[in-house]
py3Dmol code that shows the C-alpha trace and the ligand (Angstrom):
import py3Dmol

protein = """\
ATOM      1  CA  MET A   1     -11.412   3.493 -12.793  1.00  0.00           C
ATOM      2  CA  SER A   2     -11.091   0.752 -10.259  1.00  0.00           C
ATOM      3  CA  ASP A   3     -12.059   0.864  -6.601  1.00  0.00           C
ATOM      4  CA  VAL A   4      -9.593  -2.079  -5.831  1.00  0.00           C
ATOM      5  CA  PHE A   5      -5.770  -1.602  -5.884  1.00  0.00           C
ATOM      6  CA  LYS A   6      -3.512  -4.664  -5.554  1.00  0.00           C
ATOM      7  CA  ILE A   7       0.027  -3.931  -4.645  1.00  0.00           C
ATOM      8  CA  GLY A   8       2.704  -5.440  -2.757  1.00  0.00           C
ATOM      9  CA  GLY A   9       0.571  -8.400  -1.658  1.00  0.00           C
ATOM     10  CA  LEU A  10      -2.057  -5.855  -0.199  1.00  0.00           C
ATOM     11  CA  GLU A  11      -5.551  -5.474  -1.746  1.00  0.00           C
ATOM     12  CA  LEU A  12      -6.708  -1.864  -1.077  1.00  0.00           C
ATOM     13  CA  LYS A  13     -10.303  -1.084  -1.427  1.00  0.00           C
ATOM     14  CA  ALA A  14     -11.819   2.272  -1.854  1.00  0.00           C
ATOM     15  CA  PHE A  15     -15.122   3.408   0.116  1.00  0.00           C
ATOM     16  CA  SER A  16     -16.813   6.531  -0.478  1.00  0.00           C
ATOM     17  CA  ASP A  17     -18.187   8.655   2.313  1.00  0.00           C
ATOM     18  CA  GLY A  18     -19.923  10.776  -0.144  1.00  0.00           C
ATOM     19  CA  ILE A  19     -19.508  14.132  -1.725  1.00  0.00           C
ATOM     20  CA  LEU A  20     -18.409  17.420   0.139  1.00  0.00           C
ATOM     21  CA  LYS A  21     -19.616  20.768  -1.258  1.00  0.00           C
ATOM     22  CA  THR A  22     -17.064  23.394  -1.018  1.00  0.00           C
ATOM     23  CA  SER A  23     -15.867  26.393  -2.798  1.00  0.00           C
ATOM     24  CA  THR A  24     -13.055  27.800  -4.871  1.00  0.00           C
ATOM     25  CA  ASP A  25     -13.350  30.902  -2.286  1.00  0.00           C
ATOM     26  CA  PHE A  26     -11.094  28.662  -0.135  1.00  0.00           C
ATOM     27  CA  VAL A  27      -8.285  28.428  -2.753  1.00  0.00           C
ATOM     28  CA  LEU A  28      -5.125  30.563  -1.898  1.00  0.00           C
ATOM     29  CA  GLY A  29      -2.362  31.573  -4.324  1.00  0.00           C
ATOM     30  CA  MET A  30      -4.639  31.482  -7.545  1.00  0.00           C
ATOM     31  CA  GLU A  31      -7.036  33.876  -9.181  1.00  0.00           C
ATOM     32  CA  ARG A  32     -10.509  32.805  -8.680  1.00  0.00           C
ATOM     33  CA  ALA A  33     -11.373  32.834 -12.431  1.00  0.00           C
ATOM     34  CA  GLN A  34      -8.516  30.167 -12.873  1.00  0.00           C
ATOM     35  CA  ALA A  35      -9.474  28.124 -10.010  1.00  0.00           C
ATOM     36  CA  ASN A  36     -13.058  28.023 -11.495  1.00  0.00           C
ATOM     37  CA  ALA A  37     -11.819  27.066 -14.842  1.00  0.00           C
ATOM     38  CA  LEU A  38      -9.725  24.199 -13.359  1.00  0.00           C
ATOM     39  CA  THR A  39     -12.372  22.812 -11.346  1.00  0.00           C
ATOM     40  CA  GLY A  40     -15.341  23.523 -13.429  1.00  0.00           C
ATOM     41  CA  ALA A  41     -17.014  25.623 -10.946  1.00  0.00           C
ATOM     42  CA  GLY A  42     -19.612  27.962 -12.051  1.00  0.00           C
ATOM     43  CA  GLU A  43     -19.819  31.949 -11.159  1.00  0.00           C
ATOM     44  CA  ASP A  44     -20.691  30.954  -7.482  1.00  0.00           C
ATOM     45  CA  GLY A  45     -17.450  28.945  -7.097  1.00  0.00           C
ATOM     46  CA  ALA A  46     -19.234  25.919  -5.820  1.00  0.00           C
ATOM     47  CA  VAL A  47     -17.331  22.723  -6.204  1.00  0.00           C
ATOM     48  CA  PHE A  48     -18.079  19.295  -4.978  1.00  0.00           C
ATOM     49  CA  ILE A  49     -15.230  17.019  -3.927  1.00  0.00           C
ATOM     50  CA  PRO A  50     -15.316  13.116  -3.154  1.00  0.00           C
ATOM     51  CA  VAL A  51     -14.367  11.925   0.503  1.00  0.00           C
ATOM     52  CA  ASN A  52     -12.681   8.656  -0.260  1.00  0.00           C
ATOM     53  CA  ASN A  53     -11.732   6.184   2.355  1.00  0.00           C
ATOM     54  CA  PHE A  54      -9.775   2.929   2.017  1.00  0.00           C
ATOM     55  CA  LEU A  55      -9.563  -0.493   3.608  1.00  0.00           C
ATOM     56  CA  PHE A  56      -7.286  -3.362   3.520  1.00  0.00           C
ATOM     57  CA  GLN A  57      -6.607  -6.563   5.529  1.00  0.00           C
ATOM     58  CA  LYS A  58      -3.111  -7.785   6.613  1.00  0.00           C
ATOM     59  CA  ASP A  59      -2.168 -10.561   9.055  1.00  0.00           C
ATOM     60  CA  GLY A  60      -5.805 -10.890  10.470  1.00  0.00           C
ATOM     61  CA  ALA A  61      -6.132  -7.033  10.833  1.00  0.00           C
ATOM     62  CA  THR A  62      -8.863  -5.091   9.039  1.00  0.00           C
ATOM     63  CA  VAL A  63      -7.552  -1.508   8.753  1.00  0.00           C
ATOM     64  CA  LEU A  64      -9.700   1.430   7.818  1.00  0.00           C
ATOM     65  CA  ILE A  65      -8.048   4.604   6.574  1.00  0.00           C
ATOM     66  CA  ASP A  66     -10.000   7.645   7.897  1.00  0.00           C
ATOM     67  CA  ALA A  67     -13.359   7.367   9.087  1.00  0.00           C
ATOM     68  CA  GLY A  68     -15.861   9.890   7.068  1.00  0.00           C
ATOM     69  CA  ALA A  69     -17.824  12.635   8.262  1.00  0.00           C
ATOM     70  CA  GLY A  70     -20.649  10.856   9.929  1.00  0.00           C
ATOM     71  CA  ASP A  71     -23.940  12.722   9.883  1.00  0.00           C
ATOM     72  CA  THR A  72     -22.282  15.905  11.047  1.00  0.00           C
ATOM     73  CA  MET A  73     -21.637  18.049   7.915  1.00  0.00           C
ATOM     74  CA  GLN A  74     -23.709  17.662   4.808  1.00  0.00           C
ATOM     75  CA  PRO A  75     -26.712  15.164   3.810  1.00  0.00           C
ATOM     76  CA  THR A  76     -24.398  14.084   0.932  1.00  0.00           C
ATOM     77  CA  LEU A  77     -21.866  12.686   3.424  1.00  0.00           C
ATOM     78  CA  GLY A  78     -21.934   9.792   6.076  1.00  0.00           C
ATOM     79  CA  LYS A  79     -22.179   7.055   3.555  1.00  0.00           C
ATOM     80  CA  LEU A  80     -19.025   5.240   4.789  1.00  0.00           C
ATOM     81  CA  PRO A  81     -20.577   2.827   7.414  1.00  0.00           C
ATOM     82  CA  GLY A  82     -23.370   1.930   4.940  1.00  0.00           C
ATOM     83  CA  ASN A  83     -20.917   1.152   2.088  1.00  0.00           C
ATOM     84  CA  LEU A  84     -18.720  -1.014   4.364  1.00  0.00           C
ATOM     85  CA  VAL A  85     -21.684  -3.112   5.677  1.00  0.00           C
ATOM     86  CA  ALA A  86     -22.922  -3.582   2.210  1.00  0.00           C
ATOM     87  CA  ALA A  87     -19.467  -4.823   1.002  1.00  0.00           C
ATOM     88  CA  GLY A  88     -19.614  -7.571   3.917  1.00  0.00           C
ATOM     89  CA  TYR A  89     -17.433  -5.603   6.396  1.00  0.00           C
ATOM     90  CA  ALA A  90     -19.190  -5.132   9.636  1.00  0.00           C
ATOM     91  CA  LEU A  91     -18.218  -2.204  11.587  1.00  0.00           C
ATOM     92  CA  ASP A  92     -17.253  -4.208  14.503  1.00  0.00           C
ATOM     93  CA  SER A  93     -14.777  -6.174  12.338  1.00  0.00           C
ATOM     94  CA  VAL A  94     -12.373  -3.133  11.891  1.00  0.00           C
ATOM     95  CA  THR A  95      -9.448  -3.664  14.106  1.00  0.00           C
ATOM     96  CA  HIS A  96      -7.497  -0.483  13.203  1.00  0.00           C
ATOM     97  CA  ILE A  97      -8.249   3.054  11.959  1.00  0.00           C
ATOM     98  CA  ILE A  98      -5.458   5.050  10.690  1.00  0.00           C
ATOM     99  CA  LEU A  99      -6.200   8.892  10.746  1.00  0.00           C
ATOM    100  CA  THR A 100      -4.481  11.086   8.367  1.00  0.00           C
ATOM    101  CA  HIS A 101      -5.564  14.076  10.614  1.00  0.00           C
ATOM    102  CA  ILE A 102      -8.522  14.769  12.840  1.00  0.00           C
ATOM    103  CA  HIS A 103     -10.637  17.118  10.738  1.00  0.00           C
ATOM    104  CA  PRO A 104     -14.502  16.726  10.653  1.00  0.00           C
ATOM    105  CA  ASP A 105     -14.573  14.999   7.113  1.00  0.00           C
ATOM    106  CA  HIS A 106     -11.917  12.399   8.416  1.00  0.00           C
ATOM    107  CA  ALA A 107     -12.923  11.880  12.163  1.00  0.00           C
ATOM    108  CA  ASN A 108     -16.276  12.947  12.832  1.00  0.00           C
ATOM    109  CA  GLY A 109     -17.573   9.524  11.491  1.00  0.00           C
ATOM    110  CA  LEU A 110     -15.801   7.745  14.501  1.00  0.00           C
ATOM    111  CA  VAL A 111     -18.915   8.097  16.594  1.00  0.00           C
ATOM    112  CA  ASP A 112     -22.594   8.014  16.225  1.00  0.00           C
ATOM    113  CA  ALA A 113     -24.798  11.015  17.150  1.00  0.00           C
ATOM    114  CA  ALA A 114     -24.763   9.867  20.919  1.00  0.00           C
ATOM    115  CA  GLY A 115     -21.050   9.916  21.009  1.00  0.00           C
ATOM    116  CA  ALA A 116     -20.572   5.987  21.011  1.00  0.00           C
ATOM    117  CA  ALA A 117     -17.886   4.370  18.977  1.00  0.00           C
ATOM    118  CA  LEU A 118     -19.149   3.370  15.532  1.00  0.00           C
ATOM    119  CA  PHE A 119     -16.127   1.008  15.364  1.00  0.00           C
ATOM    120  CA  PRO A 120     -16.209  -0.608  18.750  1.00  0.00           C
ATOM    121  CA  ASN A 121     -13.187  -2.934  18.219  1.00  0.00           C
ATOM    122  CA  ALA A 122     -10.887  -0.535  16.453  1.00  0.00           C
ATOM    123  CA  GLU A 123      -7.614   0.789  17.767  1.00  0.00           C
ATOM    124  CA  ILE A 124      -6.882   4.243  16.606  1.00  0.00           C
ATOM    125  CA  LEU A 125      -3.378   5.005  14.854  1.00  0.00           C
ATOM    126  CA  VAL A 126      -2.568   8.545  14.745  1.00  0.00           C
ATOM    127  CA  HIS A 127       0.504  10.865  14.730  1.00  0.00           C
ATOM    128  CA  ALA A 128       1.497  11.806  18.270  1.00  0.00           C
ATOM    129  CA  GLN A 129       1.835  15.548  17.152  1.00  0.00           C
ATOM    130  CA  GLU A 130      -1.906  15.565  15.508  1.00  0.00           C
ATOM    131  CA  PHE A 131      -3.489  13.724  18.593  1.00  0.00           C
ATOM    132  CA  ASP A 132      -1.766  16.019  21.296  1.00  0.00           C
ATOM    133  CA  PHE A 133      -2.595  19.244  19.428  1.00  0.00           C
ATOM    134  CA  TRP A 134      -6.420  18.499  19.259  1.00  0.00           C
ATOM    135  CA  MET A 135      -6.525  16.897  22.648  1.00  0.00           C
ATOM    136  CA  ALA A 136      -4.784  19.785  24.383  1.00  0.00           C
ATOM    137  CA  GLU A 137      -6.627  22.470  26.510  1.00  0.00           C
ATOM    138  CA  ASN A 138      -7.061  25.869  24.834  1.00  0.00           C
ATOM    139  CA  ASP A 139      -4.643  28.514  26.133  1.00  0.00           C
ATOM    140  CA  GLY A 140      -6.554  31.528  24.751  1.00  0.00           C
ATOM    141  CA  SER A 141      -4.429  31.949  21.734  1.00  0.00           C
ATOM    142  CA  GLU A 142      -6.633  29.748  19.629  1.00  0.00           C
ATOM    143  CA  THR A 143      -8.980  30.893  16.788  1.00  0.00           C
ATOM    144  CA  ASP A 144     -12.794  30.025  17.162  1.00  0.00           C
ATOM    145  CA  ASN A 145     -12.346  27.581  14.556  1.00  0.00           C
ATOM    146  CA  VAL A 146      -9.474  25.505  16.349  1.00  0.00           C
ATOM    147  CA  LYS A 147     -11.620  25.802  19.702  1.00  0.00           C
ATOM    148  CA  ARG A 148     -14.689  24.329  17.929  1.00  0.00           C
ATOM    149  CA  GLN A 149     -12.619  21.555  16.303  1.00  0.00           C
ATOM    150  CA  ARG A 150     -10.914  20.760  19.697  1.00  0.00           C
ATOM    151  CA  ALA A 151     -14.179  20.414  21.356  1.00  0.00           C
ATOM    152  CA  ARG A 152     -15.518  18.166  18.560  1.00  0.00           C
ATOM    153  CA  ASN A 153     -12.544  16.106  18.303  1.00  0.00           C
ATOM    154  CA  LYS A 154     -12.665  15.301  22.162  1.00  0.00           C
ATOM    155  CA  ILE A 155     -16.140  13.995  21.436  1.00  0.00           C
ATOM    156  CA  ASN A 156     -14.716  12.001  18.539  1.00  0.00           C
ATOM    157  CA  LEU A 157     -11.961  10.196  20.322  1.00  0.00           C
ATOM    158  CA  ALA A 158     -13.686  10.003  23.767  1.00  0.00           C
ATOM    159  CA  PRO A 159     -14.812   6.292  23.369  1.00  0.00           C
ATOM    160  CA  TYR A 160     -11.355   5.254  21.993  1.00  0.00           C
ATOM    161  CA  LEU A 161      -8.991   7.054  24.370  1.00  0.00           C
ATOM    162  CA  ASP A 162      -7.942   3.664  26.014  1.00  0.00           C
ATOM    163  CA  ARG A 163      -6.861   2.225  22.409  1.00  0.00           C
ATOM    164  CA  VAL A 164      -5.198   5.185  20.718  1.00  0.00           C
ATOM    165  CA  ARG A 165      -1.744   4.627  19.637  1.00  0.00           C
ATOM    166  CA  ARG A 166       0.081   7.774  19.345  1.00  0.00           C
ATOM    167  CA  MET A 167       2.782   7.062  16.732  1.00  0.00           C
ATOM    168  CA  GLY A 168       6.101   8.917  15.566  1.00  0.00           C
ATOM    169  CA  ASP A 169       7.744   9.129  12.207  1.00  0.00           C
ATOM    170  CA  GLY A 170       9.304   5.664  11.228  1.00  0.00           C
ATOM    171  CA  GLU A 171       7.272   3.589  13.533  1.00  0.00           C
ATOM    172  CA  VAL A 172       5.506   0.775  11.827  1.00  0.00           C
ATOM    173  CA  MET A 173       2.103  -0.847  12.870  1.00  0.00           C
ATOM    174  CA  VAL A 174       0.038  -3.223  10.652  1.00  0.00           C
ATOM    175  CA  GLY A 175       2.469  -2.357   7.825  1.00  0.00           C
ATOM    176  CA  CYS A 176       1.619   1.362   8.160  1.00  0.00           C
ATOM    177  CA  THR A 177       4.243   4.252   8.872  1.00  0.00           C
ATOM    178  CA  PRO A 178       3.283   7.836   9.434  1.00  0.00           C
ATOM    179  CA  LEU A 179       5.351  10.488   7.598  1.00  0.00           C
ATOM    180  CA  LEU A 180       4.616  13.950   9.185  1.00  0.00           C
ATOM    181  CA  ALA A 181       3.350  16.296   6.533  1.00  0.00           C
ATOM    182  CA  PRO A 182       2.209  19.208   8.644  1.00  0.00           C
ATOM    183  CA  GLY A 183       0.634  22.464   7.635  1.00  0.00           C
ATOM    184  CA  HIS A 184      -2.957  21.371   6.823  1.00  0.00           C
ATOM    185  CA  SER A 185      -3.137  20.462  10.518  1.00  0.00           C
ATOM    186  CA  PRO A 186      -0.205  20.487  12.956  1.00  0.00           C
ATOM    187  CA  GLY A 187       0.288  16.765  12.750  1.00  0.00           C
ATOM    188  CA  HIS A 188      -1.211  16.099   9.215  1.00  0.00           C
ATOM    189  CA  THR A 189       0.212  12.726   8.261  1.00  0.00           C
ATOM    190  CA  VAL A 190       0.905  10.958   5.068  1.00  0.00           C
ATOM    191  CA  TRP A 191       0.880   7.113   5.834  1.00  0.00           C
ATOM    192  CA  ARG A 192       3.205   4.781   3.764  1.00  0.00           C
ATOM    193  CA  ILE A 193       1.697   1.301   3.625  1.00  0.00           C
ATOM    194  CA  GLY A 194       3.572  -1.653   2.373  1.00  0.00           C
ATOM    195  CA  THR A 195       7.318  -2.410   1.835  1.00  0.00           C
ATOM    196  CA  GLY A 196       9.907  -0.586  -0.471  1.00  0.00           C
ATOM    197  CA  ARG A 197       8.404   0.549  -3.784  1.00  0.00           C
ATOM    198  CA  GLU A 198       5.519  -1.926  -3.603  1.00  0.00           C
ATOM    199  CA  ALA A 199       3.721   0.547  -1.325  1.00  0.00           C
ATOM    200  CA  PHE A 200       1.233   3.206  -1.580  1.00  0.00           C
ATOM    201  CA  VAL A 201       0.615   6.448   0.391  1.00  0.00           C
ATOM    202  CA  ALA A 202      -2.606   7.605   1.966  1.00  0.00           C
ATOM    203  CA  TRP A 203      -2.204  11.309   1.755  1.00  0.00           C
ATOM    204  CA  GLY A 204      -5.311  12.719   3.530  1.00  0.00           C
ATOM    205  CA  ASP A 205      -5.559  16.381   2.640  1.00  0.00           C
ATOM    206  CA  LEU A 206      -2.062  16.901   1.006  1.00  0.00           C
ATOM    207  CA  VAL A 207      -4.288  17.446  -1.815  1.00  0.00           C
ATOM    208  CA  HIS A 208      -7.634  18.995  -1.106  1.00  0.00           C
ATOM    209  CA  PHE A 209      -8.622  20.340  -4.550  1.00  0.00           C
ATOM    210  CA  SER A 210      -7.210  17.691  -6.774  1.00  0.00           C
ATOM    211  CA  ASP A 211      -8.056  19.555  -9.962  1.00  0.00           C
ATOM    212  CA  ILE A 212      -6.012  22.541  -8.721  1.00  0.00           C
ATOM    213  CA  GLN A 213      -3.307  21.311  -6.363  1.00  0.00           C
ATOM    214  CA  ILE A 214      -1.827  18.414  -8.377  1.00  0.00           C
ATOM    215  CA  ALA A 215      -0.950  20.575 -11.292  1.00  0.00           C
ATOM    216  CA  HIS A 216      -0.195  23.675  -8.888  1.00  0.00           C
ATOM    217  CA  PRO A 217       1.060  22.300  -5.977  1.00  0.00           C
ATOM    218  CA  ASP A 218       2.024  25.864  -4.901  1.00  0.00           C
ATOM    219  CA  SER A 219      -1.645  26.747  -4.200  1.00  0.00           C
ATOM    220  CA  ALA A 220      -3.038  26.267  -0.710  1.00  0.00           C
ATOM    221  CA  VAL A 221      -6.339  26.147   1.060  1.00  0.00           C
ATOM    222  CA  LYS A 222      -7.935  28.353   3.784  1.00  0.00           C
ATOM    223  CA  TYR A 223      -8.629  25.272   5.495  1.00  0.00           C
ATOM    224  CA  ASP A 224      -4.792  25.014   6.089  1.00  0.00           C
ATOM    225  CA  LEU A 225      -3.898  26.013   9.603  1.00  0.00           C
ATOM    226  CA  ASP A 226      -0.485  27.155   8.386  1.00  0.00           C
ATOM    227  CA  PRO A 227      -0.651  27.337   4.383  1.00  0.00           C
ATOM    228  CA  ASP A 228       2.963  28.034   3.874  1.00  0.00           C
ATOM    229  CA  LEU A 229       3.909  25.005   5.788  1.00  0.00           C
ATOM    230  CA  ALA A 230       1.167  22.807   4.096  1.00  0.00           C
ATOM    231  CA  ARG A 231       2.582  24.010   0.749  1.00  0.00           C
ATOM    232  CA  ARG A 232       6.238  22.952   1.746  1.00  0.00           C
ATOM    233  CA  SER A 233       4.904  19.538   2.852  1.00  0.00           C
ATOM    234  CA  ARG A 234       2.789  19.144  -0.309  1.00  0.00           C
ATOM    235  CA  LEU A 235       5.822  19.879  -2.430  1.00  0.00           C
ATOM    236  CA  ARG A 236       8.144  17.568  -0.455  1.00  0.00           C
ATOM    237  CA  MET A 237       5.586  14.669  -0.372  1.00  0.00           C
ATOM    238  CA  LEU A 238       4.520  14.778  -4.179  1.00  0.00           C
ATOM    239  CA  ASP A 239       8.174  14.732  -5.134  1.00  0.00           C
ATOM    240  CA  MET A 240       8.773  11.672  -3.103  1.00  0.00           C
ATOM    241  CA  VAL A 241       5.462   9.986  -4.528  1.00  0.00           C
ATOM    242  CA  ALA A 242       6.469  10.891  -8.002  1.00  0.00           C
ATOM    243  CA  THR A 243      10.272   9.831  -7.598  1.00  0.00           C
ATOM    244  CA  GLU A 244       9.500   6.562  -5.932  1.00  0.00           C
ATOM    245  CA  GLY A 245       6.619   5.768  -8.180  1.00  0.00           C
ATOM    246  CA  LEU A 246       4.458   5.089  -5.257  1.00  0.00           C
ATOM    247  CA  ALA A 247       0.731   4.336  -5.563  1.00  0.00           C
ATOM    248  CA  VAL A 248      -1.659   6.973  -4.267  1.00  0.00           C
ATOM    249  CA  ALA A 249      -4.785   6.676  -2.127  1.00  0.00           C
ATOM    250  CA  GLY A 250      -6.112  10.238  -2.119  1.00  0.00           C
ATOM    251  CA  ALA A 251      -9.021  11.370   0.196  1.00  0.00           C
ATOM    252  CA  HIS A 252     -10.309  14.125  -2.132  1.00  0.00           C
ATOM    253  CA  VAL A 253      -8.737  12.800  -5.499  1.00  0.00           C
ATOM    254  CA  ALA A 254     -11.481  11.989  -7.998  1.00  0.00           C
ATOM    255  CA  ALA A 255     -13.488   8.828  -6.541  1.00  0.00           C
ATOM    256  CA  PRO A 256     -12.388   6.167  -5.943  1.00  0.00           C
ATOM    257  CA  GLY A 257      -8.994   7.838  -5.401  1.00  0.00           C
ATOM    258  CA  LEU A 258      -6.559   5.206  -6.476  1.00  0.00           C
ATOM    259  CA  GLY A 259      -3.917   6.153  -8.862  1.00  0.00           C
ATOM    260  CA  TYR A 260      -0.326   7.127  -9.711  1.00  0.00           C
ATOM    261  CA  LEU A 261       1.477  10.571 -10.093  1.00  0.00           C
ATOM    262  CA  SER A 262       3.838  11.771 -12.678  1.00  0.00           C
ATOM    263  CA  ARG A 263       5.642  14.896 -13.301  1.00  0.00           C
ATOM    264  CA  LYS A 264       4.526  17.581 -15.672  1.00  0.00           C
ATOM    265  CA  GLY A 265       6.111  20.900 -15.986  1.00  0.00           C
ATOM    266  CA  THR A 266       6.243  22.457 -12.322  1.00  0.00           C
ATOM    267  CA  GLY A 267       3.473  20.108 -11.252  1.00  0.00           C
ATOM    268  CA  TYR A 268       2.153  16.719 -11.456  1.00  0.00           C
ATOM    269  CA  VAL A 269      -0.522  14.753 -13.298  1.00  0.00           C
ATOM    270  CA  TYR A 270      -2.628  12.146 -11.498  1.00  0.00           C
ATOM    271  CA  ASP A 271      -3.414   8.981 -13.376  1.00  0.00           C
ATOM    272  CA  PRO A 272      -6.313   6.960 -11.951  1.00  0.00           C
ATOM    273  CA  VAL A 273      -5.830   3.009 -11.994  1.00  0.00           C
TER     274      VAL A 273
END
"""
ligand_1 = """\
1
ZN
Zn -10.447 16.498 4.069
"""
view = py3Dmol.view(width=600, height=400)
view.addModel(protein, "pdb")
view.setStyle({"model": 0}, {"cartoon": {"style": "trace"}})
view.addModel(ligand_1, "xyz")
view.setStyle({"model": 1}, {"stick": {}})
view.zoomTo()
view.show()
């Protein structure tokens, strides 16, 4: 498996933020025994999934895809800044950060423990629908989970607010186009990067459990704010990726997370490069 993907004149590099411990208890639409068998989980259902981030350079821009968890979630996470620096990418050299969505394992790493920007020169590219949902004030109808994440996301974005670009479907910035794929979060986005079929998609949490949801895209996860909408988005986007033969950069696909998708039965197979 390679951690570098050359496609359409772009060189995409994968950078790990670490490993996230989760559980098949969060799988919806599948018996736990089957979920455990597919993921290799034991009786307790514990599953360890990678948190992959990606970087490419284009026309003088250095673009990072998602920002990792920082030191906020589990001690096995928060490795992204160190891995970038070790590879020769100073954090202040990042000019743009694309967010697939604003969840802890993708956005808490935007800031340090004091709330200062870890990427002081980066502009944030995010779908307007995602940004507006998390930055909105609570109206009393929210779950505790949403309230908690809204509070945290305001910390994550605070030092970047004067350089957030709220994008809509079809807009292009540094070769990146957001395609709304909602459900996991209200503005969850699959980013299409490159031109024509010489392109890849950064699909965020379209697939959360890769051992399950690629072969069984009907299954959803309890992390989805709207599991049915997430399921429809996944079916639509996986179909597009397979039909067009697009390369995949998957946040939680087996590290480093670069590969292609092909059809098999009612689902798909992921082939790493
Ligand atoms: Zn995630």
